[in-house]
N, CA, C and O of each residue as an XYZ file, in Angstrom:
356
protein
N       0.582     -1.596     -0.057
C      -0.166     -0.278     -0.126
C       0.734      1.698      0.117
O       0.286      2.835     -0.038
N       1.850      1.246      0.465
C       2.845      2.115      0.351
C       3.536      2.238     -0.541
O       4.407      3.093     -0.388
N       3.521      1.540     -1.792
C       4.083      1.779     -3.125
C       2.842      2.554     -3.843
O       2.940      3.561     -4.545
N       1.572      1.801     -3.482
C       0.239      2.583     -4.086
C       0.284      4.072     -3.834
O      -0.171      4.830     -4.691
N       0.895      4.623     -2.514
C       0.805      5.242     -2.340
C       1.920      6.398     -2.839
O       1.232      7.245     -3.409
N       3.055      6.740     -2.878
C       3.937      6.429     -3.574
C       3.606      7.372     -4.621
O       3.574      8.592     -4.775
N       3.323      6.102     -5.410
C       2.822      6.049     -7.334
C       1.453      7.091     -7.153
O       0.562      6.864     -7.971
N       1.238      8.008     -6.347
C       0.394      9.219     -6.143
C       0.937     10.384     -5.914
O       0.367     11.475     -5.920
N       2.292     10.107     -5.665
C       2.916     11.302     -5.255
C       2.325     12.036     -3.655
O       2.353     13.250     -3.454
N       1.831     11.052     -2.670
C       1.110     10.883     -1.223
C       2.874     10.497     -0.687
O       3.707      9.727     -1.166
N       2.913     11.328      0.367
C       4.327     11.024      1.137
C       3.679     10.040      2.451
O       2.766     10.378      3.206
N       4.431      8.751      2.469
C       4.248      8.031      3.668
C       5.341      7.966      4.585
O       6.526      7.654      4.463
N       4.510      8.407      5.692
C       5.803      8.667      7.390
C       6.703      7.311      7.483
O       6.535      6.421      6.649
N       7.356      7.225      8.190
C       8.200      6.398      8.099
C       7.595      5.359      9.846
O       7.823      5.779     10.980
N       6.913      4.148      9.552
C       6.476      3.802     10.583
C       4.935      3.862     10.843
O       4.355      3.289     11.765
N       4.159      4.940      9.529
C       3.346      5.114      9.557
C       2.469      4.394      8.719
O       2.029      4.761      7.629
N       2.080      2.507      9.791
C       1.616      1.463      8.850
C       0.590      1.066      9.955
O       1.053      0.835     11.072
N      -0.658      0.971      9.776
C      -0.966      0.380     10.676
C      -2.063     -1.118     10.353
O      -2.409     -1.297      9.185
N      -2.453     -1.926     11.236
C      -2.771     -3.119     10.497
C      -3.431     -3.657     11.395
O      -2.858     -3.988     12.434
N      -5.085     -3.926     11.184
C      -5.743     -4.730     12.485
C      -6.243     -5.831     11.467
O      -6.144     -5.876     10.241
N      -6.933     -6.892     12.571
C      -7.595     -7.744     11.905
C      -9.005     -7.354     11.673
O      -9.738     -7.115     12.633
N      -9.524     -7.258     10.160
C     -10.714     -6.916      9.750
C     -11.581     -8.294     10.129
O     -11.278     -9.478     10.274
N     -12.832     -7.511     10.213
C     -14.116     -8.348      9.867
C     -15.156     -8.381     11.201
O     -16.023     -7.526     11.021
N     -15.341     -9.073     12.444
C     -16.409     -9.155     13.317
C     -16.147     -7.816     13.865
O     -16.960     -6.950     13.544
N     -15.281     -7.516     14.544
C     -14.849     -6.067     15.179
C     -15.539     -5.468     14.407
O     -15.820     -5.979     13.323
N     -16.136     -3.835     14.872
C     -16.205     -3.070     14.450
C     -14.909     -2.066     14.144
O     -13.852     -1.909     14.755
N     -15.547     -1.337     12.705
C     -13.411     -0.169     13.044
C     -13.017      0.807     14.097
O     -11.922      1.368     14.147
N     -14.446      1.035     15.312
C     -14.348      1.720     16.092
C     -13.366      0.952     17.040
O     -12.405      1.340     17.703
N     -13.925     -0.229     16.875
C     -13.226     -1.434     18.615
C     -12.284     -1.830     17.981
O     -12.035     -3.000     18.273
N     -11.323     -1.229     16.900
C      -9.814     -1.808     16.237
C      -8.490     -0.707     16.455
O      -8.420      0.412     15.946
N      -7.280     -1.470     17.521
C      -6.845     -0.864     17.425
C      -5.865      0.373     16.299
O      -5.593      1.564     16.457
N      -5.600     -0.469     15.341
C      -5.008      0.373     14.235
C      -5.846      1.687     13.454
O      -5.476      2.778     13.020
N      -6.940      1.099     13.509
C      -8.105      2.299     13.067
C      -8.332      3.429     13.731
O      -8.574      4.516     13.206
N      -8.246      3.155     15.118
C      -8.226      3.588     16.257
C      -6.975      4.677     15.436
O      -7.436      5.670     14.874
N      -5.930      4.530     15.404
C      -4.381      5.462     15.351
C      -5.064      5.833     14.293
O      -5.558      6.961     14.311
N      -5.216      5.139     13.345
C      -5.534      6.178     11.718
C      -6.187      7.080     12.121
O      -5.795      8.237     11.967
N      -7.343      6.792     12.739
C      -8.189      8.056     13.349
C      -7.537      9.363     14.314
O      -7.867     10.542     14.443
N      -7.013      8.955     14.601
C      -6.188      9.673     15.686
C      -5.251     10.744     14.398
O      -5.708     11.883     14.298
N      -4.508     10.539     13.839
C      -3.275     10.680     12.946
C      -4.055     11.714     12.240
O      -3.583     12.846     12.351
N      -5.452     11.571     11.336
C      -6.300     12.603     10.893
C      -6.367     13.252     11.350
O      -6.055     14.314     10.811
N      -6.935     13.291     13.098
C      -7.807     14.105     14.207
C      -6.544     15.278     14.732
O      -6.698     16.341     15.333
N      -5.242     14.598     14.232
C      -4.471     15.849     14.859
C      -3.289     16.498     14.028
O      -2.355     17.281     14.200
N      -4.144     15.345     12.530
C      -3.201     16.770     11.402
C      -2.026     15.910     10.667
O      -1.532     15.746      9.551
N      -1.918     15.523     11.843
C      -0.616     14.353     10.798
C      -1.021     13.749      9.757
O      -0.234     14.188      8.919
N      -1.727     13.018      9.196
C      -2.252     12.118      7.805
C      -3.534     13.518      7.606
O      -4.192     14.284      8.309
N      -3.277     13.136      5.954
C      -4.558     13.384      5.277
C      -5.496     11.895      4.830
O      -6.461     11.856      4.067
N      -4.979     10.956      5.435
C      -5.903      9.979      4.645
C      -5.557      8.415      5.172
O      -5.326      8.047      6.324
N      -5.585      7.886      4.344
C      -6.172      6.069      4.567
C      -5.499      5.231      3.449
O      -5.474      6.022      2.507
N      -5.061      4.323      3.120
C      -5.128      3.729      2.057
C      -5.686      2.450      2.207
O      -4.806      1.826      2.799
N      -6.397      1.885      2.064
C      -6.567      0.329      2.667
C      -6.955     -0.155      0.600
O      -7.127      0.413     -0.479
N      -6.880     -2.128      1.447
C      -6.747     -2.434     -0.005
C      -8.540     -2.700     -0.951
O      -8.773     -2.583     -2.154
N      -9.777     -3.184      0.526
C     -11.192     -3.240     -0.229
C     -11.377     -2.380      1.023
O     -10.731     -2.100      2.032
N     -12.798     -2.037      0.374
C     -13.713     -1.392      1.160
C     -14.526     -2.202      2.606
O     -15.204     -1.761      3.534
N     -14.121     -3.373      2.275
C     -14.606     -4.517      3.623
C     -13.369     -4.249      4.761
O     -13.428     -4.544      5.955
N     -12.506     -3.760      4.220
C     -11.468     -3.878      5.645
C     -11.664     -2.804      6.198
O     -10.976     -2.622      7.202
N     -12.874     -1.414      5.707
C     -12.951     -0.949      6.357
C     -14.181     -1.654      7.251
O     -14.039     -1.516      8.466
N     -15.001     -2.164      6.949
C     -15.837     -2.774      7.035
C     -17.385     -3.439      5.964
O     -17.905     -2.752      5.085
N     -17.850     -4.845      6.331
C     -18.786     -5.318      5.361
C     -20.069     -5.173      5.743
O     -21.010     -5.366      4.974
N     -20.201     -4.800      7.041
C     -21.526     -3.584      7.475
C     -21.651     -2.045      6.387
O     -20.880     -1.089      6.471
N     -22.546     -2.135      5.642
C     -23.324     -1.039      5.152
C     -23.338      0.368      5.927
O     -23.041      1.473      5.474
N     -23.632      0.129      6.820
C     -23.715      1.429      7.995
C     -22.477      1.213      8.481
O     -21.955      2.281      8.798
N     -21.987      0.544      8.617
C     -20.400      0.635      9.318
C     -19.994      1.662      8.866
O     -19.769      2.789      9.307
N     -19.878      0.908      7.446
C     -18.676      2.082      6.139
C     -18.884      2.948      5.922
O     -17.958      3.757      5.963
N     -20.407      3.480      5.485
C     -20.295      4.797      5.628
C     -20.203      5.416      6.935
O     -19.856      6.581      6.737
N     -20.328      5.228      8.017
C     -20.504      5.888      8.876
C     -18.485      6.614      8.668
O     -18.036      7.759      8.714
N     -17.859      5.342      8.462
C     -16.470      5.409      9.000
C     -16.302      6.612      7.675
O     -15.624      7.638      7.724
N     -17.149      6.113      6.505
C     -16.569      7.247      5.190
C     -16.802      8.781      5.845
O     -15.935      9.651      5.930
N     -17.879      8.858      6.183
C     -18.378     10.319      6.717
C     -17.634     10.884      7.443
O     -17.218     12.038      7.337
N     -17.333      9.855      8.507
C     -16.591     10.865      9.606
C     -14.959     11.001      8.664
O     -14.236     11.850      9.183
N     -14.590     10.598      7.936
C     -13.220     10.812      7.331
C     -13.433     12.156      6.667
O     -12.506     12.963      6.595
N     -14.677     12.421      6.166
C     -15.594     13.380      5.740
C     -15.042     14.963      6.189
O     -14.429     15.947      5.774
N     -15.738     14.413      7.328
C     -16.195     15.741      8.281
C     -14.600     16.007      8.856
O     -14.339     17.171      9.160
N     -13.527     14.981      9.017
C     -12.280     15.613      9.201
C     -11.358     15.807      8.599
O     -10.195     15.687      8.985
N     -11.815     16.208      7.335
C     -10.954     16.401      5.742
C     -10.027     15.230      5.317
O      -9.034     15.556      4.667
N     -10.250     13.627      5.652
C      -9.562     13.743      5.419
C      -9.917     12.250      4.632
O     -10.840     11.633      5.164
N      -9.420     11.735      3.676
C      -9.886     10.568      2.789
C      -9.377      9.013      2.542
O      -8.357      8.633      3.118
N      -9.987      8.277      1.821
C      -9.774      6.673      2.189
C      -9.276      6.871      0.525
O      -9.426      7.786     -0.286
N      -8.725      5.758      0.480
C      -8.589      5.749     -1.404
C      -8.432      3.959     -0.737
O      -8.132      3.423      0.330
N      -8.823      3.565     -2.047
C      -8.990      2.072     -2.337
C      -8.477      0.971     -3.457
O      -8.846      0.924     -4.630
N      -7.569      0.132     -2.826
C      -6.927     -0.420     -3.878
C      -7.310     -1.130     -4.761
O      -6.654     -1.463     -5.748
N      -8.827     -1.550     -4.402
C      -9.583     -2.368     -5.863
C     -10.660     -1.561     -5.498
O     -10.890     -1.474     -4.292
N     -11.331     -0.985     -6.237
C     -12.675     -0.188     -6.462
C     -13.434     -0.784     -5.952
O     -13.431     -2.015     -5.938
N     -14.702      0.301     -5.129
C     -15.575     -0.082     -4.310
C     -16.729     -0.609     -5.393
O     -17.001     -0.025     -6.442
N     -17.496     -2.130     -4.798
C     -18.786     -1.991     -6.150
C     -19.621     -1.717     -5.372
O     -19.626     -1.636     -4.144
N     -20.752     -1.489     -6.545
C     -22.050     -0.811     -5.040
C     -22.317     -1.000     -4.022
O     -21.739     -2.055     -3.760
N     -22.742     -0.746     -3.335
C     -22.919     -1.253     -1.778
C     -24.054     -1.307     -1.593
O     -24.406     -2.083     -0.704
N     -24.917     -0.682     -2.182
C     -26.280     -0.403     -2.268
C     -26.649      0.673     -1.529
O     -26.013      1.727     -1.555
N     -28.077      0.418     -0.563
C     -28.232      1.494      0.373
C     -28.884      0.799      1.712
O     -29.574     -0.214      1.597
N     -28.576      1.518      3.228
C     -28.314      0.930      4.020
C     -29.983      1.238      4.269
O     -30.559      0.764      5.248
């Protein structure tokens, strides 16, 4: 993912890669995702790169809440694999 970010001419800070086990735990309950949000809130990061939307959440409502949160905090979410239509919540 860092290579993808660099190809977009985005800066990637040393040691600024966070991982979590995705799936059953909502995004706000995952330590790595929480650290990403802290970096955004503090102004140290502008966004996050994830492989697929399901890394954020496989639940449409949770996914939309996270996307909205990033929008409210002037952050972005970049997906390596484009999002398929996720339907309405």
